[in-house]
C-alpha positions in Angstrom: 41.9 117.5 -39.4 42.7 114.7 -40.6 43.1 110.3 -38.9 46.4 110.7 -40.6 46.9 113.6 -37.7 45.0 111.9 -35.1 47.0 108.7 -35.3 49.8 111.1 -35.2 49.7 113.0 -32.4 48.9 109.9 -30.3 51.8 108.0 -31.9 54.1 110.9 -30.7 53.0 110.7 -27.7 53.5 107.4 -26.9 57.1 107.1 -28.2 57.3 110.2 -25.7 55.3 108.8 -22.8 57.3 105.6 -22.4 61.0 107.0 -23.8 61.6 106.9 -20.3 60.6 103.8 -19.0 57.9 104.5 -16.6 54.4 105.2 -18.6 53.2 108.1 -15.8 49.8 109.0 -15.4 50.1 112.7 -16.5 51.3 111.7 -20.3 48.1 109.9 -21.4 46.2 113.1 -18.9 47.8 115.9 -21.3 47.2 114.2 -24.1 43.8 112.9 -23.7 43.4 116.6 -22.4 44.6 118.3 -25.1 42.0 116.2 -27.5 39.1 117.1 -24.9 40.0 120.7 -25.1 41.3 121.7 -28.7 39.3 123.5 -31.2 40.3 121.1 -34.5 40.1 118.0 -32.5 36.3 118.7 -31.5 34.6 115.3 -33.0 37.1 113.1 -32.0 36.4 109.8 -29.8 38.2 110.0 -27.6 37.8 106.9 -26.2 39.4 105.6 -29.2 42.4 107.7 -29.0 42.8 106.3 -25.4 42.6 102.3 -26.9 45.5 103.9 -30.3 47.4 105.0 -27.3 47.6 102.2 -25.8 48.1 100.1 -28.7 50.9 101.9 -29.2 52.7 102.3 -25.7 51.7 98.4 -25.5 54.0 98.0 -29.2 56.8 100.0 -28.0 56.7 98.2 -24.4 57.2 94.6 -26.7 59.7 95.6 -29.3 60.7 98.8 -29.0 62.2 98.4 -32.4 59.3 97.2 -34.1 56.8 100.2 -31.8 58.8 102.6 -32.4 58.8 101.4 -35.7 55.3 101.7 -36.1 55.3 105.3 -34.1 57.2 106.7 -36.4 55.8 105.6 -39.5 51.9 107.2 -39.1 54.0 110.6 -38.0 56.1 110.5 -41.1 52.8 110.8 -43.5 52.5 114.6 -42.1 55.9 115.4 -43.8 54.1 117.1 -46.0 52.4 119.1 -44.2 54.5 121.4 -41.9 52.1 122.9 -40.4 49.9 119.6 -38.4 53.9 117.6 -38.1 54.9 121.3 -35.5 51.7 120.4 -34.2 52.6 117.1 -33.3 56.0 117.6 -32.3 54.3 120.8 -30.0 52.2 118.2 -28.4 55.1 115.2 -27.5 57.4 118.3 -25.9 53.2 118.6 -23.6 53.8 115.5 -23.4 57.4 115.7 -21.8 56.8 117.9 -19.4 53.7 116.7 -18.5 55.5 115.1 -14.8 56.9 118.0 -14.9 60.9 117.0 -16.1 61.3 116.8 -20.0 64.3 114.8 -19.9 66.8 114.5 -22.0 65.6 110.6 -23.6 62.6 112.1 -23.8 64.3 115.4 -25.8 65.6 112.7 -28.0 62.6 111.1 -28.8 61.0 114.7 -30.2 64.6 115.1 -32.0 63.8 112.0 -34.1 59.6 112.8 -34.6 61.3 116.4 -36.2 63.9 114.2 -38.0 60.7 111.7 -39.6 58.9 114.7 -40.3 61.3 117.3 -41.9 61.3 119.9 -39.1 64.6 121.3 -37.1 64.3 120.6 -33.8 65.9 123.4 -32.8 62.1 125.3 -33.5 61.1 122.7 -30.7 63.7 122.1 -28.2 66.2 124.8 -26.2 
């Protein structure tokens, strides 16, 4: 897949992971596990994924508005690629569920991600 998809997956995961104010280890593990086990993501450098995840988490935590804008910009690059965008949203939902509870604030972030890539959130959130 491409760098844009990798970046969007990581940025979206970071947005959802910090949405409730607590970065759970299970949320990071879910992202890393996805990159380890996904056929499409074979060959992606896991330590680079982790470092980009840390970058977005740090940006969002230090300045919520700018960090979020930067993450959404990375995700927005997939607007013309609906299948890749769907993959990002699905991973973000999995990150939301990683700690056992998909909190309303996490669902709200997934909804915003959907709007960013012109997908209907009802396709993913129930």
